[in-house]
C-alpha positions as CSV (number, residue, x, y, z in Angstrom):
1,X,55.8,49.5,-16.8
2,X,53.0,47.1,-17.9
3,X,52.0,49.6,-20.5
4,X,55.3,50.5,-21.7
5,X,56.4,47.1,-23.0
6,X,53.4,46.6,-25.5
7,X,53.4,50.2,-26.7
8,X,57.5,50.1,-27.2
9,X,56.7,46.6,-29.0
10,X,54.1,48.3,-31.3
11,X,56.4,51.0,-32.1
12,X,59.1,48.6,-32.8
13,X,56.8,46.3,-35.1
14,X,58.5,44.4,-37.7
15,X,57.4,47.2,-40.5
16,X,59.4,49.8,-38.3
17,X,62.9,48.7,-39.4
18,X,61.7,48.1,-43.0
19,X,60.4,51.6,-43.3
20,X,63.3,53.1,-42.1
21,X,65.8,51.2,-44.5
22,X,63.5,52.1,-47.4
23,X,63.8,55.8,-46.3
24,X,67.6,55.4,-46.2
25,X,67.8,53.8,-49.6
26,X,65.5,56.2,-51.2
27,X,67.3,59.4,-50.1
28,X,70.6,57.4,-51.1
29,X,69.4,57.3,-54.8
30,X,67.6,60.7,-54.7
31,X,70.5,62.5,-53.5
32,X,72.9,60.8,-55.6
33,X,74.8,59.2,-52.9
34,X,75.1,62.0,-50.5
35,X,77.5,59.6,-48.4
36,X,80.1,60.6,-50.8
37,X,79.6,64.2,-50.7
38,X,79.6,64.0,-46.7
39,X,83.1,62.3,-46.7
40,X,84.8,64.4,-49.0
41,X,83.5,68.0,-48.7
42,X,81.9,67.6,-45.3
43,X,85.5,67.0,-43.9
44,X,86.3,70.5,-45.4
45,X,83.5,72.2,-44.1
46,X,84.1,71.3,-40.3
47,X,87.8,72.1,-40.9
48,X,86.4,75.9,-41.2
49,X,87.4,76.7,-44.6
50,X,83.8,77.9,-45.3
51,X,83.0,79.6,-41.7
52,X,81.8,83.0,-41.9
53,X,81.4,85.2,-38.7
54,X,78.4,87.2,-40.7
55,X,76.3,84.2,-41.0
56,X,73.2,83.6,-38.6
57,X,73.8,81.2,-36.1
58,X,75.5,80.5,-32.5
59,X,78.3,78.3,-33.1
60,X,80.5,76.9,-36.0
61,X,80.2,73.7,-38.2
62,X,82.8,71.8,-35.8
63,X,80.9,72.9,-32.9
64,X,77.6,71.8,-34.3
65,X,78.8,68.4,-35.3
66,X,80.4,68.0,-32.0
67,X,77.3,68.9,-30.0
68,X,75.4,66.4,-32.4
69,X,77.9,63.3,-32.0
70,X,77.8,64.3,-28.2
71,X,74.4,63.0,-28.0
72,X,74.9,60.0,-30.7
73,X,78.5,59.0,-29.3
74,X,77.0,57.9,-25.9
75,X,76.1,54.5,-24.2
76,X,74.4,53.5,-27.2
77,X,78.0,52.9,-28.7
78,X,79.1,50.7,-25.7
79,X,76.1,49.7,-24.1
80,X,73.7,49.5,-26.8
81,X,76.1,47.7,-29.4
82,X,76.7,45.2,-26.3
83,X,72.7,44.4,-26.1
84,X,72.6,44.1,-29.8
85,X,75.5,41.6,-30.0
86,X,74.5,39.7,-26.7
87,X,70.9,39.2,-27.8
88,X,71.4,38.9,-32.0
89,X,74.8,37.6,-32.2
90,X,77.2,38.5,-34.9
91,X,74.9,39.2,-37.7
92,X,73.5,42.3,-35.7
93,X,76.6,43.9,-36.8
94,X,76.0,43.5,-40.0
95,X,72.5,45.4,-39.8
96,X,74.5,48.2,-37.8
97,X,76.4,48.6,-40.8
98,X,73.4,48.9,-43.1
99,X,71.8,51.4,-40.8
100,X,74.9,53.6,-40.3
101,X,75.6,53.6,-44.6
102,X,72.2,54.4,-45.4
103,X,71.7,56.7,-42.3
104,X,74.3,59.0,-43.6
105,X,72.1,60.0,-46.6
106,X,68.8,60.0,-44.2
107,X,70.6,62.4,-41.7
108,X,71.8,64.7,-44.6
109,X,68.4,65.3,-45.8
110,X,66.6,65.8,-42.3
111,X,69.2,68.5,-41.3
112,X,68.9,70.1,-44.6
113,X,65.3,70.2,-44.3
114,X,65.5,71.6,-40.9
115,X,68.3,74.2,-41.8
116,X,66.1,75.4,-44.5
117,X,63.1,76.5,-42.0
118,X,65.0,77.1,-38.9
119,X,63.8,80.1,-36.6
120,X,66.4,82.9,-37.0
121,X,64.2,85.6,-35.6
122,X,67.4,85.7,-33.0
123,X,70.1,85.3,-35.4
124,X,72.6,84.3,-32.3
125,X,70.2,81.8,-31.0
126,X,68.3,80.1,-33.6
127,X,65.8,77.3,-33.4
128,X,65.4,74.4,-35.6
129,X,64.1,71.0,-35.9
130,X,61.0,68.9,-37.5
131,X,58.7,71.2,-35.4
132,X,59.8,74.2,-37.1
133,X,59.6,72.7,-40.8
134,X,56.0,71.8,-40.0
135,X,55.6,75.4,-38.6
136,X,56.7,77.2,-41.5
137,X,55.9,74.8,-44.7
138,X,52.5,73.6,-43.5
139,X,51.4,76.4,-41.2
140,X,52.6,78.9,-43.8
141,X,49.6,78.1,-45.6
142,X,47.3,79.9,-43.3
143,X,43.7,79.1,-42.3
144,X,42.9,75.7,-41.0
145,X,46.4,74.5,-42.0
146,X,48.1,76.7,-38.9
147,X,46.2,74.7,-36.1
148,X,47.1,71.6,-37.9
149,X,50.6,72.4,-38.1
150,X,50.7,73.4,-34.7
151,X,49.4,70.2,-33.6
152,X,52.0,68.3,-35.5
153,X,54.7,70.2,-34.3
154,X,53.5,69.8,-30.6
155,X,53.1,66.2,-31.1
156,X,56.7,65.8,-32.0
157,X,58.0,68.0,-29.3
158,X,55.9,65.4,-26.8
159,X,58.0,62.6,-28.5
160,X,61.1,64.6,-28.3
161,X,60.4,65.0,-24.2
162,X,59.9,61.3,-24.0
163,X,63.0,60.3,-26.0
164,X,65.1,62.9,-23.9
165,X,63.8,61.5,-20.5
166,X,64.8,57.7,-21.6
167,X,67.2,57.2,-24.2
168,X,69.0,60.8,-23.7
169,X,68.9,60.5,-19.8
170,X,68.0,57.3,-18.0
171,X,69.6,55.0,-20.3
172,X,72.8,57.0,-19.9
173,X,72.8,57.3,-16.1
174,X,71.6,53.6,-15.6
175,X,74.7,52.4,-17.6
176,X,77.1,54.5,-15.5
177,X,75.6,53.8,-12.3
178,X,75.6,50.0,-12.7
179,X,78.9,50.0,-14.0
180,X,80.4,52.3,-11.3
181,X,78.8,50.2,-8.5
182,X,80.3,46.9,-10.0
183,X,83.9,47.9,-10.4
184,X,84.2,50.3,-7.6
185,X,81.3,50.0,-5.1
186,X,80.1,53.5,-5.2
187,X,76.3,53.4,-4.4
188,X,74.2,54.2,-7.7
189,X,72.4,56.9,-6.1
190,X,75.5,58.8,-5.1
191,X,76.4,58.4,-8.7
192,X,73.4,59.8,-9.8
193,X,73.6,62.6,-7.9
194,X,77.2,63.5,-9.0
195,X,76.0,63.1,-12.8
196,X,73.3,65.4,-12.2
197,X,75.2,68.1,-10.7
198,X,78.1,68.0,-13.4
199,X,75.0,68.0,-16.1
200,X,73.4,70.6,-14.5
201,X,76.8,73.0,-14.3
202,X,77.0,72.8,-18.1
203,X,73.4,73.0,-19.0
204,X,72.6,76.3,-17.3
205,X,74.8,77.9,-20.2
206,X,72.9,76.9,-23.2
207,X,73.8,75.7,-26.6
208,X,77.1,77.9,-26.6
209,X,78.2,76.4,-23.3
210,X,77.4,73.1,-24.6
211,X,79.1,73.4,-28.0
212,X,82.3,74.6,-26.3
213,X,82.2,71.7,-24.0
214,X,81.4,69.1,-26.7
215,X,84.0,70.4,-29.2
216,X,86.7,69.4,-26.7
217,X,85.1,66.5,-24.8
218,X,83.9,64.5,-28.2
219,X,87.4,64.4,-29.9
220,X,89.0,63.3,-26.6
221,X,86.7,60.6,-25.7
222,X,86.6,59.2,-29.4
223,X,90.5,59.1,-29.8
224,X,90.8,57.4,-26.1
225,X,88.1,54.7,-26.9
226,X,89.2,54.0,-30.4
227,X,92.6,53.5,-29.7
228,X,92.1,51.2,-26.7
229,X,89.5,49.1,-29.0
230,X,92.2,49.0,-31.7
231,X,94.7,47.5,-29.2
232,X,92.3,44.7,-28.6
233,X,91.9,44.2,-32.3
234,X,95.6,44.1,-32.8
235,X,96.1,41.2,-30.5
236,X,93.4,39.3,-32.4
237,X,94.3,40.8,-35.9
238,X,94.6,37.3,-37.3
239,X,91.1,36.3,-36.2
240,X,89.4,39.5,-37.6
241,X,88.9,37.9,-41.6
242,X,87.3,35.3,-40.2
243,X,84.9,37.2,-37.8
244,X,83.9,39.5,-40.4
245,X,82.9,36.6,-42.5
246,X,80.9,35.0,-39.8
247,X,79.2,38.5,-39.3
248,X,78.2,38.7,-42.8
249,X,77.0,35.0,-42.9
250,X,75.1,35.1,-39.7
251,X,73.2,38.1,-41.0
252,X,71.5,35.7,-43.5
253,X,71.2,32.5,-41.5
254,X,70.4,31.6,-37.9
255,X,73.2,31.8,-35.4
256,X,73.9,28.9,-33.5
257,X,73.8,28.9,-29.6
258,X,76.8,28.4,-27.4
259,X,77.9,29.6,-24.2
260,X,76.3,32.7,-23.0
261,X,74.7,33.2,-26.1
262,X,71.2,31.7,-26.3
263,X,71.0,31.7,-30.4
264,X,69.3,34.0,-32.8
265,X,67.2,33.7,-35.7
266,X,68.0,35.8,-39.0
267,X,64.9,38.3,-37.8
268,X,65.8,38.7,-34.7
269,X,69.5,39.7,-35.4
270,X,68.0,42.0,-37.8
271,X,65.6,43.8,-35.4
272,X,68.3,43.9,-32.7
273,X,71.1,45.5,-35.2
274,X,68.5,48.0,-36.5
275,X,67.1,49.1,-33.2
276,X,70.3,49.5,-31.5
277,X,72.1,51.1,-34.2
278,X,69.1,53.8,-34.8
279,X,69.4,54.2,-31.1
280,X,73.0,55.1,-31.4
281,X,73.3,57.4,-34.6
282,X,69.7,58.8,-34.6
283,X,69.3,58.8,-38.0
284,X,65.4,59.5,-38.9
285,X,64.6,60.5,-35.3
286,X,64.7,64.0,-35.9
287,X,66.8,65.1,-32.9
288,X,70.2,66.1,-34.5
289,X,68.7,68.7,-36.6
290,X,68.0,70.7,-33.5
291,X,71.7,70.9,-32.7
292,X,72.7,71.6,-36.4
293,X,70.2,74.3,-36.4
294,X,72.8,76.4,-34.1
295,X,75.2,76.4,-36.8
296,X,76.5,79.6,-38.6
297,X,75.7,79.2,-42.0
298,X,73.5,80.8,-44.7
299,X,73.7,77.6,-46.8
300,X,71.2,74.9,-45.2
301,X,72.5,72.0,-47.3
302,X,76.2,72.7,-46.2
303,X,75.0,71.8,-42.6
304,X,73.1,68.9,-43.9
305,X,76.5,67.4,-45.6
306,X,78.3,67.7,-42.2
307,X,75.5,65.9,-40.7
308,X,76.2,63.0,-43.0
309,X,79.5,62.4,-41.2
310,X,77.7,61.5,-37.9
311,X,76.6,58.1,-38.9
312,X,79.8,57.2,-40.5
313,X,82.0,58.2,-37.3
314,X,79.2,57.0,-34.7
315,X,78.2,53.7,-36.3
316,X,80.6,52.3,-39.0
317,X,83.7,53.5,-36.7
318,X,82.8,53.6,-33.1
319,X,80.3,50.9,-33.0
320,X,82.0,48.6,-35.1
321,X,85.0,48.8,-32.9
322,X,82.8,48.0,-29.8
323,X,81.2,45.0,-31.7
324,X,84.4,43.5,-32.6
325,X,85.8,43.8,-29.1
326,X,82.8,41.6,-27.8
327,X,83.0,39.3,-30.6
328,X,86.8,38.8,-31.0
329,X,87.3,38.3,-27.1
330,X,84.8,35.6,-27.2
331,X,82.5,37.6,-24.7
332,X,79.4,37.2,-26.7
333,X,79.5,33.3,-26.0
334,X,81.6,33.2,-23.3
335,X,81.9,30.0,-21.0
336,X,80.2,29.4,-17.7
337,X,82.1,30.2,-14.5
338,X,80.9,26.9,-12.8
339,X,78.0,24.6,-12.5
340,X,74.7,25.1,-10.4
341,X,74.5,21.7,-8.8
342,X,71.0,21.7,-7.8
343,X,68.0,20.7,-10.0
344,X,66.1,23.8,-11.5
345,X,62.4,23.0,-12.1
346,X,60.1,25.2,-14.1
347,X,56.4,25.3,-12.7
348,X,53.6,27.4,-14.3
349,X,52.0,30.6,-12.9
350,X,48.3,30.1,-12.7
351,X,46.4,32.4,-14.9
352,X,49.2,33.3,-17.2
353,X,50.0,30.9,-20.1
354,X,53.5,32.1,-20.9
355,X,55.0,32.9,-17.1
356,X,56.8,30.1,-15.4
357,X,58.2,30.1,-11.7
358,X,61.4,28.7,-10.7
359,X,62.2,26.4,-8.2
360,X,65.5,24.4,-7.0
361,X,66.9,22.2,-4.2
362,X,67.9,24.5,-1.1
363,X,66.0,27.5,-3.1
364,X,67.9,30.8,-2.1
365,X,70.9,29.1,-0.2
366,X,72.9,27.1,-3.1
367,X,76.7,27.8,-3.4
368,X,77.7,29.8,-6.4
369,X,81.1,29.9,-8.4
370,X,83.1,32.7,-7.6
371,X,82.9,35.7,-9.8
372,X,85.9,36.0,-12.4
373,X,86.7,39.9,-11.5
374,X,84.8,40.6,-8.7
375,X,82.9,39.6,-5.7
376,X,79.1,38.6,-5.8
377,X,77.1,41.7,-4.0
378,X,73.4,42.1,-3.3
379,X,71.8,43.4,-6.4
380,X,74.3,41.4,-8.5
381,X,72.4,39.0,-11.0
382,X,73.3,35.6,-12.3
383,X,71.6,33.4,-14.9
384,X,71.8,29.7,-15.7
385,X,71.6,28.7,-19.2
386,X,70.4,25.3,-20.2
387,X,67.6,23.4,-22.3
388,X,64.1,22.7,-21.7
389,X,61.9,20.1,-23.3
390,X,58.3,20.7,-24.0
391,X,58.5,24.6,-24.1
392,X,60.4,27.1,-26.3
393,X,61.6,30.9,-25.5
394,X,58.8,33.4,-26.6
395,X,61.1,35.5,-28.5
396,X,63.3,33.1,-30.6
397,X,61.2,29.7,-30.5
398,X,64.3,27.7,-28.9
399,X,64.3,25.4,-26.2
400,X,67.5,26.9,-25.0
401,X,66.7,29.6,-22.4
402,X,68.2,31.5,-19.4
403,X,66.8,31.3,-16.0
404,X,67.9,34.4,-13.9
405,X,68.5,35.1,-10.2
406,X,69.1,38.4,-8.2
407,X,71.3,38.2,-5.2
408,X,69.4,39.9,-2.1
409,X,71.7,39.5,0.5
410,X,75.4,38.2,1.5
411,X,76.9,37.4,5.0
412,X,79.5,40.1,6.1
413,X,83.0,39.5,5.4
414,X,82.3,37.2,2.5
415,X,85.1,36.8,0.3
416,X,85.4,36.7,-3.6
417,X,87.8,34.7,-5.9
418,X,90.6,37.2,-5.5
419,X,91.2,36.4,-1.9
420,X,92.3,33.0,-0.2
421,X,88.9,31.9,0.6
422,X,88.7,29.6,-2.4
423,X,85.7,28.0,-4.3
424,X,83.5,27.5,-1.2
425,X,83.6,31.2,-0.1
426,X,80.2,32.1,-1.5
427,X,78.2,30.1,0.8
428,X,75.4,31.9,2.5
429,X,74.5,34.0,-0.5
430,X,70.5,34.6,-0.7
431,X,69.2,35.1,-3.9
432,X,65.6,35.0,-5.4
433,X,64.6,33.6,-8.8
434,X,63.0,35.6,-11.6
435,X,60.0,34.3,-13.5
436,X,60.8,33.5,-17.2
437,X,58.6,33.4,-20.1
438,X,58.1,30.3,-22.2
439,X,55.6,28.9,-24.8
440,X,54.4,25.4,-23.7
441,X,54.4,22.7,-26.7
442,X,53.0,19.5,-25.8
443,X,53.4,19.8,-22.0
444,X,50.8,17.8,-20.2
445,X,50.4,20.2,-17.1
446,X,52.4,18.2,-14.6
447,X,54.3,21.0,-12.4
448,X,57.4,18.6,-12.6
449,X,57.3,18.4,-16.4
450,X,59.7,21.0,-17.4
451,X,63.6,20.7,-16.2
452,X,66.5,23.1,-17.0
453,X,69.0,20.7,-18.0
454,X,72.6,22.2,-18.3
455,X,72.7,24.9,-15.8
456,X,75.7,26.6,-16.3
457,X,76.3,29.8,-14.1
458,X,77.1,33.2,-15.9
459,X,77.1,36.5,-14.0
460,X,75.0,38.7,-15.9
461,X,76.9,41.6,-17.7
462,X,74.4,44.2,-19.1
463,X,74.9,46.8,-21.7
464,X,78.3,48.6,-20.9
465,X,79.1,46.0,-18.5
466,X,79.4,43.5,-21.3
467,X,81.9,45.6,-23.1
468,X,84.1,46.5,-19.8
469,X,84.1,42.6,-19.5
470,X,85.2,42.1,-23.0
471,X,88.3,44.7,-22.5
472,X,89.0,42.8,-19.2
473,X,89.1,39.5,-20.9
474,X,92.1,40.7,-23.1
475,X,94.1,43.0,-20.8
476,X,92.5,42.7,-17.2
477,X,91.8,45.7,-15.6
478,X,91.4,47.9,-19.1
479,X,87.7,47.4,-18.9
480,X,87.5,48.4,-15.1
481,X,89.2,51.7,-16.0
482,X,88.6,52.7,-19.6
483,X,85.1,51.7,-20.2
484,X,84.2,53.2,-16.6
485,X,86.0,56.5,-17.7
486,X,84.6,56.4,-21.3
487,X,81.3,55.6,-19.7
488,X,81.0,58.5,-17.8
489,X,82.3,60.8,-20.9
490,X,80.0,59.4,-23.4
491,X,76.8,59.5,-20.9
492,X,78.0,63.1,-19.7
493,X,78.3,64.3,-23.6
494,X,74.8,62.5,-24.5
495,X,73.1,64.0,-21.4
496,X,74.1,67.7,-22.0
497,X,73.0,67.5,-25.7
498,X,69.8,65.8,-25.1
499,X,69.0,68.4,-22.5
500,X,69.1,70.8,-25.1
501,X,67.0,69.0,-27.5
502,X,64.3,68.8,-25.0
503,X,64.6,72.4,-24.1
504,X,63.9,73.4,-27.7
505,X,60.9,71.2,-27.6
506,X,59.6,73.1,-24.4
507,X,60.5,76.4,-26.2
508,X,58.6,75.4,-29.2
509,X,55.3,74.8,-27.1
510,X,55.6,77.3,-24.5
511,X,57.5,80.2,-26.0
512,X,60.5,79.5,-23.3
513,X,57.9,79.5,-20.4
514,X,58.8,76.1,-18.1
515,X,62.5,76.0,-19.4
516,X,63.9,75.9,-15.8
517,X,61.1,73.5,-14.6
518,X,62.0,71.2,-17.4
519,X,65.7,71.2,-16.7
520,X,65.2,70.4,-13.1
521,X,63.1,67.5,-14.0
522,X,65.6,66.4,-16.4
523,X,68.2,66.6,-13.7
524,X,65.9,64.7,-11.4
525,X,65.4,61.9,-13.9
526,X,69.1,61.2,-13.7
527,X,68.9,60.7,-10.0
528,X,66.0,58.2,-10.2
529,X,67.3,56.1,-13.3
530,X,70.7,55.6,-11.6
531,X,69.0,53.8,-8.6
532,X,65.4,53.3,-9.4
533,X,65.7,51.1,-12.3
534,X,67.2,47.5,-11.8
535,X,65.8,45.7,-14.7
536,X,67.6,45.7,-18.2
537,X,64.5,44.7,-19.8
538,X,62.8,47.7,-18.0
539,X,65.6,50.1,-19.3
540,X,65.2,48.5,-22.9
541,X,61.5,49.1,-23.2
542,X,62.0,52.8,-21.9
543,X,64.7,53.2,-24.7
544,X,62.7,51.7,-27.3
545,X,59.7,53.7,-26.3
546,X,61.6,57.1,-26.7
547,X,63.3,56.1,-30.2
548,X,60.0,54.7,-31.4
549,X,57.9,57.6,-30.6
550,X,60.4,59.9,-32.0
551,X,61.0,58.0,-35.2
552,X,57.0,57.6,-36.0
553,X,56.7,61.3,-35.6
554,X,59.5,62.3,-37.6
555,X,59.9,59.9,-40.7
556,X,56.4,61.0,-41.8
557,X,57.4,64.7,-42.0
558,X,60.8,63.8,-43.6
559,X,59.1,61.6,-46.3
560,X,56.5,64.0,-46.9
561,X,58.6,67.1,-47.4
562,X,62.0,65.8,-48.1
563,X,62.0,66.6,-51.7
564,X,62.3,70.3,-50.7
565,X,66.1,69.1,-48.8
566,X,67.0,66.8,-51.8
567,X,66.3,70.0,-54.3
568,X,68.6,72.0,-52.0
569,X,71.1,69.5,-51.6
570,X,71.4,68.8,-55.6
571,X,71.4,72.5,-56.2
572,X,74.4,72.8,-53.7
573,X,76.5,70.2,-55.0
574,X,76.0,71.7,-58.7
575,X,77.3,75.3,-57.3
576,X,80.2,73.3,-55.6
577,X,81.2,72.0,-58.7
578,X,80.8,75.0,-60.9
579,X,83.3,76.8,-58.1
580,X,80.6,78.9,-56.6
581,X,81.5,78.4,-53.1
582,X,84.0,80.7,-51.9
583,X,86.5,79.4,-49.6
584,X,89.4,80.6,-47.6
585,X,92.6,79.4,-45.8
586,X,91.9,77.0,-42.9
587,X,92.1,78.5,-39.7
588,X,94.2,77.0,-36.7
589,X,92.4,74.0,-35.4
590,X,92.4,75.4,-31.8
591,X,90.5,78.2,-33.2
592,X,88.0,76.3,-34.8
593,X,87.4,74.0,-31.5
594,X,86.9,77.1,-29.4
595,X,84.7,78.7,-32.3
596,X,87.0,81.7,-32.3
597,X,87.1,81.4,-36.1
598,X,83.5,82.9,-36.1
599,X,83.9,85.5,-33.6
C-alpha cells in the first residue's frame, strides 16, 4: 500500500477538482442548462412514454437508469458522505451540492456521447462507453489512428477495472462487513462470503438480470432510506435553517474544531466534498455510460437526458439527507464518552521526520470508558482528541490531533455498558497505539517534548458506522437495523452494476474471452475486502486510486469530443420543442419496472 497512497494523492492533486468543476460549468452553459431538461423531459422518458420495442437495446430507459443508479446509490451515499462530513465539516456538504448540480450536465454529455457511438452489432446486447467512442471516432480515421485509438481505449478499460475492484467492490463490502460485525458480531469473513454468493447469483445473468433486479431494488431501498432520514429531520426541523446556513458559511471559512471534529480549512472541506461527491455520483468518471448503452432507444440524446437525473437523485437528494442526519444529530462533533486518565506522550520515529510513536503510562493496560451502544471488542478502534504544542497535523496545519489505538484482545466474559458491570468493566482490554503524522515546529528534539492534552476517548465510527451512529443518537436502534439493511442493499446493488462495468472493459480488450475469470476475481475481491482490509486510510486510498484513475482517463475524452454530444443534445431539444417526438400513453408502472413495455 506504500505505492498506492502517493499515486492516489497525485491523481487527486489540487488541480483535479477544479478541472472537473470547470468541465461541469462548461457543459452546463454549452448545453443551455441541460439540468432543466433532465428534471422535466427526463421524467417523462423514464415513465415509458417514449419506449419502443423496435429500438436497439436490451432494457428500457427506467431499467437503464435503475442499473446506473444501483452503481451510484451505494455506500458512497452512506459511508462516503460520512467521511466527507467527518473530515471536512459542514462546508463539505456545500461542495457536494455543487458537484451534484454541475454533474447533471456533465453526465448528460458523457452518456449522450457514448450512445452516439455504442456498438450495436448485436442489437439485443449493445456495448458502450468511452472506449467505444474512441474506437469509432479516432480509430475510424484509419491508418495510424487505429492502434492509437486501441491504446487509449485499452488504457480506459484498465482504469475501469481498477475502479471496479476498489470503489465498486472493495469499499462496498468493507463497509458492510464492519457494520455487520459491530452491530451483530458476525465475522467479517462470513459477511464477505455471503455477499459474494449473492452477487455471483445475479451477475451470471448479465445486464438483463441486473436491470430487472435493479429496477425493483433501487426504488425500494431509496424510499426506505429517504423516509427514515426524513424522520430524523422532522424531529430537528427547527434547527434545519441554521444548519443550512452553517453549511454555506463553512464552505468559505474554516470550520472550528469541537468534540470529535478536528477542524478543517476551506480547502480541505472543498477537497473532501468534491472527492466524496464524485465517488458517489460518478459524474465524469465514465462508468454510467456503460449501463445506459444497453437502453432501448434510437435517440442517443434521450438517454443522455435520462442520465442527468442520476446526480440529482444520488447527490442532491440521498447524499444531502445523509449529511443532514449526521450534522443535525451532532454526530460530526459528538462529545467524548469519557476521559483517558493516563498521560500520553508523542516521541519521534528515527529516520522519519513526520512519524511519531505514542506512549502512555501502563501502555496497553489502561481502562477505557464503556462504549455507548456496544461492547469493546478486539479490532475495535478508539482515538483520543487533544492538542499538542510544538507540532501540527500534516493535512490541516492544526495542533488539534487524534491519536488512535486498536484493541487487540479482551478478557473472556468482559461486560459492556449495557450490563450491570458498571464503568470499571473494561479493565483488562489490551490495545496497541498507532503512529501519528505530525510536522514539528520549534520542537527541540527532546523525546518528552510533545504531550497530548485533553485526551477525550472517542469510539471510532468510520464510513457507514458513523451514519448508523447518527441515526442511533436520535432513535436508538434505528441505525443498527436501518443502516445495516440499507448498507447491504446499497452495496449489493452497486457491486452487481460495477461487475457489469468491469465485464464490458474485459469484452473490449479481449473480445469476450476471460469474462468468467474476471467475474471470479471480482467475487474474490469481495471476500478479501471484507476481512483483509482494516484501516480506513487504506480503504480510502484504494477508493481514491480507482476514482482518480478513471477520471483522468475519461475527462480528456469527454472534453475533446464533447462537442459531438452537445450538438446532439441541442438538436434533440429543438426537435422536442417542435413537436417532432412521437409519444404514447404511459404504460402501467409495473410493466415499466419489469421491462414488459419493450418486449
